ZATI-71864 format. One line per field, with one value per atom (N, C-alpha, C): residue number from 0; residue in three letters; x, y, z. Coordinates in steps of 0.05 Angstrom, whole numbers. Each point is the difference from the previous one (the first is absolute). Layout:
% ZATI-71864
seq [NUM; ...]
type [ALA; ...]
xx [X; ...]
yy [Y; ...]
zz [Z; ...]
% end
This chain:
% ZATI-71864
seq [0; 0; 0; 1; 1; 1; 2; 2; 2; 3; 3; 3; 4; 4; 4; 5; 5; 5; 6; 6; 6; 7; 7; 7; 8; 8; 8; 9; 9; 9; 10; 10; 10; 11; 11; 11; 12; 12; 12; 13; 13; 13; 14; 14; 14; 15; 15; 15; 16; 16; 16; 17; 17; 17; 18; 18; 18; 19; 19; 19; 20; 20; 20; 21; 21; 21; 22; 22; 22; 23; 23; 23; 24; 24; 24; 25; 25; 25; 26; 26; 26; 27; 27; 27; 28; 28; 28; 29; 29; 29; 30; 30; 30; 31; 31; 31; 32; 32; 32; 33; 33; 33; 34; 34; 34; 35; 35; 35; 36; 36; 36; 37; 37; 37; 38; 38; 38; 39; 39; 39; 40; 40; 40; 41; 41; 41; 42; 42; 42; 43; 43; 43; 44; 44; 44; 45; 45; 45; 46; 46; 46; 47; 47; 47; 48; 48; 48; 49; 49; 49; 50; 50; 50; 51; 51; 51; 52; 52; 52; 53; 53; 53; 54; 54; 54; 55; 55; 55; 56; 56; 56; 57; 57; 57; 58; 58; 58; 59; 59; 59; 60; 60; 60; 61; 61; 61; 62; 62; 62; 63; 63; 63; 64; 64; 64; 65; 65; 65; 66; 66; 66; 67; 67; 67; 68; 68; 68; 69; 69; 69; 70; 70; 70; 71; 71; 71; 72; 72; 72; 73; 73; 73; 74; 74; 74; 75; 75; 75; 76; 76; 76; 77; 77; 77; 78; 78; 78; 79; 79; 79; 80; 80; 80; 81; 81; 81; 82; 82; 82; 83; 83; 83; 84; 84; 84; 85; 85; 85; 86; 86; 86; 87; 87; 87; 88; 88; 88; 89; 89; 89; 90; 90; 90; 91; 91; 91; 92; 92; 92; 93; 93; 93; 94; 94; 94; 95; 95; 95; 96; 96; 96; 97; 97; 97; 98; 98; 98; 99; 99; 99; 100; 100; 100; 101; 101; 101; 102; 102; 102; 103; 103; 103; 104; 104; 104; 105; 105; 105; 106; 106; 106; 107; 107; 107; 108; 108; 108; 109; 109; 109; 110; 110; 110; 111; 111; 111; 112; 112; 112; 113; 113; 113; 114; 114; 114; 115; 115; 115; 116; 116; 116; 117; 117; 117; 118; 118; 118; 119; 119; 119; 120; 120; 120; 121; 121; 121; 122; 122; 122; 123; 123; 123; 124; 124; 124; 125; 125; 125; 126; 126; 126; 127; 127; 127; 128; 128; 128; 129; 129; 129; 130; 130; 130]
type [MET; MET; MET; ILE; ILE; ILE; LYS; LYS; LYS; LEU; LEU; LEU; SER; SER; SER; LYS; LYS; LYS; ILE; ILE; ILE; LYS; LYS; LYS; ASN; ASN; ASN; GLU; GLU; GLU; VAL; VAL; VAL; GLU; GLU; GLU; ASP; ASP; ASP; MET; MET; MET; LYS; LYS; LYS; ASP; ASP; ASP; MET; MET; MET; ILE; ILE; ILE; GLY; GLY; GLY; THR; THR; THR; PRO; PRO; PRO; VAL; VAL; VAL; GLU; GLU; GLU; PRO; PRO; PRO; HIS; HIS; HIS; ILE; ILE; ILE; LYS; LYS; LYS; ASP; ASP; ASP; LEU; LEU; LEU; VAL; VAL; VAL; ILE; ILE; ILE; GLY; GLY; GLY; LEU; LEU; LEU; ARG; ARG; ARG; LYS; LYS; LYS; PHE; PHE; PHE; ASN; ASN; ASN; ILE; ILE; ILE; GLU; GLU; GLU; THR; THR; THR; ILE; ILE; ILE; SER; SER; SER; SER; SER; SER; CYS; CYS; CYS; GLU; GLU; GLU; GLY; GLY; GLY; HIS; HIS; HIS; ASP; ASP; ASP; ASP; ASP; ASP; GLU; GLU; GLU; ASN; ASN; ASN; GLU; GLU; GLU; TRP; TRP; TRP; LYS; LYS; LYS; TYR; TYR; TYR; PRO; PRO; PRO; TRP; TRP; TRP; VAL; VAL; VAL; THR; THR; THR; ILE; ILE; ILE; SER; SER; SER; ILE; ILE; ILE; SER; SER; SER; GLU; GLU; GLU; GLU; GLU; GLU; VAL; VAL; VAL; SER; SER; SER; ARG; ARG; ARG; ILE; ILE; ILE; ILE; ILE; ILE; LYS; LYS; LYS; ILE; ILE; ILE; ILE; ILE; ILE; SER; SER; SER; TRP; TRP; TRP; TYR; TYR; TYR; ASN; ASN; ASN; MET; MET; MET; LYS; LYS; LYS; VAL; VAL; VAL; LEU; LEU; LEU; THR; THR; THR; GLY; GLY; GLY; GLU; GLU; GLU; ILE; ILE; ILE; LYS; LYS; LYS; GLY; GLY; GLY; ILE; ILE; ILE; SER; SER; SER; TRP; TRP; TRP; VAL; VAL; VAL; ILE; ILE; ILE; PHE; PHE; PHE; PRO; PRO; PRO; LYS; LYS; LYS; ASN; ASN; ASN; VAL; VAL; VAL; LEU; LEU; LEU; LYS; LYS; LYS; LEU; LEU; LEU; MET; MET; MET; PRO; PRO; PRO; THR; THR; THR; ASN; ASN; ASN; LYS; LYS; LYS; THR; THR; THR; LEU; LEU; LEU; PRO; PRO; PRO; LEU; LEU; LEU; LYS; LYS; LYS; LYS; LYS; LYS; LEU; LEU; LEU; GLN; GLN; GLN; ARG; ARG; ARG; GLY; GLY; GLY; ALA; ALA; ALA; VAL; VAL; VAL; MET; MET; MET; PHE; PHE; PHE; GLY; GLY; GLY; LYS; LYS; LYS; LYS; LYS; LYS; LEU; LEU; LEU; GLN; GLN; GLN; GLU; GLU; GLU; THR; THR; THR; LYS; LYS; LYS; PHE; PHE; PHE; LYS; LYS; LYS; LYS; LYS; LYS; PHE; PHE; PHE]
xx [17; -17; 17; -10; 14; -3; 21; -1; -23; -16; -24; 7; 21; 7; 5; 13; 6; -26; -19; -26; -15; 0; -14; 11; 26; 13; -8; 0; -7; -29; -18; -28; -4; 14; -1; 8; 18; 10; -16; -19; -15; -20; -3; -19; -13; -25; -12; 8; -12; 8; -3; -18; -4; 13; 16; 16; -14; -22; -14; 13; 6; 12; -21; 9; -19; -16; -26; -17; 3; -4; 5; -16; -26; -17; 3; 19; 6; 30; 16; 29; 9; -11; 9; -6; -22; -6; 20; 6; 20; 27; 8; 25; -1; -22; -3; 1; -12; 0; 28; 14; 27; 20; -6; 17; 2; -22; -1; 5; 14; 7; -24; -22; -23; 3; 3; 4; -27; -1; -24; 4; -21; 1; -12; -23; -14; -18; -10; -17; -17; -20; -17; -12; -1; -11; -30; -12; -29; -7; -23; -8; -30; -8; -29; -13; 15; -11; -13; -2; -12; 19; 24; 20; -12; 9; -9; 8; 22; 10; -8; -22; -10; 10; 20; 12; 30; 16; 29; 6; 21; 9; 30; 11; 28; 0; 13; 3; 27; -1; 23; 7; 25; 9; -6; -9; -6; 26; 8; 23; 1; 24; 3; -12; -6; -12; -28; -13; -28; -3; 17; -2; 6; 19; 7; -22; -12; -21; -25; -6; -23; 5; 24; 6; -2; 10; 0; -29; -17; -28; -15; 5; -13; 8; 25; 10; -13; -1; -11; -31; -14; -29; -8; 16; -6; 1; 20; 3; -24; -10; -23; -25; -4; -24; -1; 22; 0; -1; 2; -1; 26; 22; 26; 8; -8; 4; -27; -5; -25; 4; 4; 5; -22; 6; -18; 14; -15; 11; 5; 18; 8; -3; -2; -4; 17; 6; 15; -20; 1; -16; 18; -1; 18; -9; 19; -3; 27; 12; 27; 21; -9; 16; -18; 11; -17; -5; -25; -7; -9; 15; -7; -18; -23; -19; -17; -13; -16; -23; -8; -22; -27; -3; -24; 6; -2; 7; -21; -22; -21; 3; 20; 5; 8; -3; 9; 30; 7; 27; 21; -5; 19; 5; -21; 4; 16; -5; 16; 29; 5; 27; 14; -14; 12; 7; -18; 5; 25; 4; 24; 25; -1; 23; 6; -21; 3; 13; -10; 10; 30; 7; 28; 18; -9; 16; 4; -21; 2; 21; 0; 21; 27; 3; 26; 11; -17; 10; 4; -9; 4; 30; 12; 29; 8; -17; 7; -5; 14; -3; -23; -25; -23; -9; 7; -11; 23]
yy [-24; 24; 25; 21; 25; 15; 15; 15; 20; 1; 17; 29; 10; 28; 8; -18; 6; 2; -18; 0; 25; 8; 25; 24; 1; 23; -1; -23; -3; 10; -10; 8; 29; 11; 29; 16; -10; 15; -5; -19; -7; 22; 5; 20; -12; 8; -9; 19; -3; 15; 30; 9; 29; 10; -17; 8; -3; -14; -4; -24; 4; -22; -21; -22; -21; 12; -3; 13; -13; 16; -9; -24; -2; -22; -26; -1; -25; -6; 19; -3; -24; -4; -23; -27; -2; -25; -4; 21; -1; -10; 12; -8; -29; -8; -27; -21; 6; -18; -2; 23; 0; -14; 0; -15; -30; -10; -28; -3; 20; 1; -1; 11; 3; 27; -1; 24; 15; 24; 16; 20; 5; 17; 27; 0; 25; -5; 22; -3; 26; -3; 23; -5; 20; -2; 2; 6; 4; 29; 9; 28; 2; 20; 4; 17; 12; 18; -16; 12; -13; -20; -3; -18; -28; -14; -28; -19; 6; -18; 9; -12; 7; -20; -14; -20; -2; -9; -3; -24; 1; -22; 2; -24; -1; -18; 9; -17; -14; -26; -18; -13; -1; -13; -30; -10; -29; -15; -18; -17; -20; -6; -18; 12; 26; 13; -10; -11; -9; -20; -20; -20; 12; 17; 12; 18; 17; 18; -15; -22; -17; -11; -10; -10; 22; 24; 22; 8; 2; 8; -22; -25; -22; 0; 4; 1; 23; 24; 23; -3; -8; -3; -20; -22; -20; 13; 17; 14; 18; 13; 18; -17; -21; -17; -14; -8; -13; 20; 26; 20; 6; -12; 6; 29; 10; 28; 12; 24; 14; 18; -12; 15; -6; 6; -7; -20; -17; -20; 12; -13; 10; -21; 10; -18; 11; -17; 8; 1; 21; 4; -3; -22; -4; 13; 12; 11; -6; 20; -3; 1; 11; 1; -9; -4; -7; 26; 4; 23; -10; 7; -8; 21; -8; 19; -14; 16; -12; -17; -21; -16; 15; 18; 15; 30; 8; 27; 21; -9; 19; 11; -10; 11; 29; 15; 28; 2; 20; 3; 0; 14; 2; -28; -16; -28; -16; 3; -14; 8; 27; 10; -11; 0; -11; -30; -14; -28; -4; 18; -2; 5; 20; 6; -24; -11; -23; -24; -6; -23; 5; 24; 7; -2; 11; -1; -29; -17; -28; -14; 6; -12; 9; 26; 12; -12; -6; -10; -31; -13; -29; -6; -14; -5; -25; -20; -26; -1; -18; -3; -20; 9; -16; -4; 18; -1; -4]
zz [0; 0; 0; -12; -2; 27; 8; 25; -1; 21; 2; -3; 12; -2; -29; -16; -28; -16; 6; -14; 7; 25; 8; -14; -3; -14; -30; -12; -28; -5; 17; -3; 6; 19; 6; -24; -16; -23; -26; 1; -24; -7; -26; -10; -26; -5; -25; -22; -24; -23; 3; 18; 3; 26; 13; 23; 27; 1; 25; 15; 26; 15; 8; 11; 10; 23; -1; 19; 28; 21; 27; 9; -8; 10; -16; -19; -14; 1; 9; 0; 16; 24; 17; -14; -15; -14; -23; -15; -21; 12; 22; 13; 9; 12; 10; -23; -22; -23; -12; -2; -11; 18; 26; 18; -8; -11; -9; -30; -11; -29; -18; 8; -17; -15; -26; -16; -3; 12; -3; -23; -15; -24; 6; 12; 7; 24; 12; 23; 4; 17; 7; 28; 16; 27; 0; -23; -2; 6; -10; 3; 3; 16; 5; -22; -18; -20; -23; -23; -23; -14; 12; -11; -3; -20; -5; 23; 14; 20; 28; 10; 26; 21; -6; 18; -7; 20; -5; -17; -16; -17; -6; -8; -9; -24; -22; -24; 2; -6; 3; -27; -6; -24; 0; -23; -2; -7; 16; -5; 24; 9; 23; 25; 0; 24; 5; -21; 3; 23; 0; 21; 27; 2; 26; 10; -17; 9; 8; -13; 8; 28; 5; 27; 21; -6; 19; 6; -21; 4; 16; -7; 15; 29; 6; 27; 16; -13; 14; 3; -21; 1; 22; 3; 20; 28; 5; 25; 5; -21; 2; 6; -16; 3; 27; 12; 26; 23; -7; 21; 13; -9; 11; -5; -24; -7; -5; 10; -5; -25; -22; -25; -21; -25; -22; -18; -13; -18; -28; -15; -26; -22; -25; -23; -23; -19; -24; -23; -16; -23; -25; -14; -23; -26; -13; -27; -14; -12; -11; 22; 22; 25; 22; 24; 23; 15; 8; 17; 27; 21; 27; 12; 10; 11; 22; 17; 21; -12; 14; -10; 2; 19; 3; -5; -25; -8; 8; 12; 7; 28; 15; 27; -2; 21; -1; -7; -17; -9; 22; 22; 22; 12; 2; 10; -20; -26; -20; 1; 3; 2; 25; 22; 25; -4; -14; -6; -17; -20; -17; 16; 18; 17; 18; 12; 19; -14; -24; -16; -5; -9; -7; 24; 23; 24; 10; -2; 8; -18; -26; -17; 7; 6; 7; 26; 19; 26; 0; -22; -1; -5; 19; -1; -14; 0; -11; -30; -13; -29; -5; 3; -3; -28; -17; -28; -20]
% end
């Protein structure tokens, strides 16, 4: 696994095509996924305005990461479903890339954003090579 401080610095320096940095309510999830060598392509923390994205999401490159992200999501969702973590569960929406998003996108945006931060922090604090 890559050193967490290096990943945090890389994500902190990331910008999209118009110079916008990774948004604060999705940044921890991007860092957590990259800790497990999951290549993220784009992300959004979700927005309450007329924006199409009213929920947080992360786009993931399709390759060997598919198996690893499925294991990560299954592990995390099991902890949510058994009550070990009071978070929200996640699902992958496949197209030409994988889009990671909450299973229930109709929850209030702030709750979805807190869920994304919680998922990311849980991945970041995981010390063992589980995936």
